[in-house]
N, C-alpha and C positions, 0 to 999 in steps of 0.2 A: 374525368376531373377532379372528385372526392377522394376516389381510391390513390391516385396521385398525391394529392395531400395527407392520405393516412400515412404512406410509405414513407415520405418527406418526413412526418412528425416522429414516426418511428425511428428512422435514421438521424434525425435531430437528436432524440431521446439518447439514441447510443453512442455519438458523439459527447453528449453533455457529460453522461457516466465514466467514457475514455477519458475525458480533462478531469474530471473529480478523482479518478484513480490514479493519474500521472500525481495531481496534488496531495493525496492524501499518503502517496507510497513516499513522494520525495520528503516532504514533510515529517512524518514519522520516522525516517531512518535517522536525517538529520538532528531530528531530537533523542532520538536513541543513543546516537552515536554522542552528539552532545554531553547528555546526561555520563552516561558511561565514561566520556572521557575526564570530565571533571571529578566524578568519585574515583577513577583508577589516579588523577592525579596526587587528590589530597591521600587515598588510602597506600597506596600503593609504592614501592621504591624502584622494582628493576623495570627498565624498557619493555622487555618481552612481556611480563605480567599485567602491564597497562595496555598492550598493542591486544593481549587477549582482552581482556575487558571492555573495551573499546569495540571490539570486533564483536565482542559478544552483544553489547548495546545497540550495535547497528542490526544486528539479526532479530534482535526482538523486535526492535521498530518496524523493520521491514514484516517480518511474520506478522504483527499486528495488524500493518495495511494490506497484506495479503488475504487475512481473516473478513476483515471490513469490507473490501472490496469483491471479495468471494461470496458476501451475504447480499451485497446490493444487487450483483449481477444474475442470480439466483432468484430473483422476484421478476427482472428485466429480460432473460433469455435462458427459459427452462430447459428449453428443447435441446440447446446447446450443450448443455450442461450433464444431460443424462446419461449414466454410462450404461451400457447394454448388457 
């Protein structure tokens, strides 16, 4: 019975980390897109250059979220992240 509870606790911890991953990724990508989009409206004139800057902001936000989530999962599931 205790072993089942430990397995269940680990699964719940992993589920919570995945929920946090999705929330962090969505939030940082939207923030990066929004900030870069507003900056491009203020600074740039051409539509293509605005799209490029906005895409860069979205990529920077997504990359920031990826880095944070990678650090979170390093502590939780180290055996899955090891390279051979």
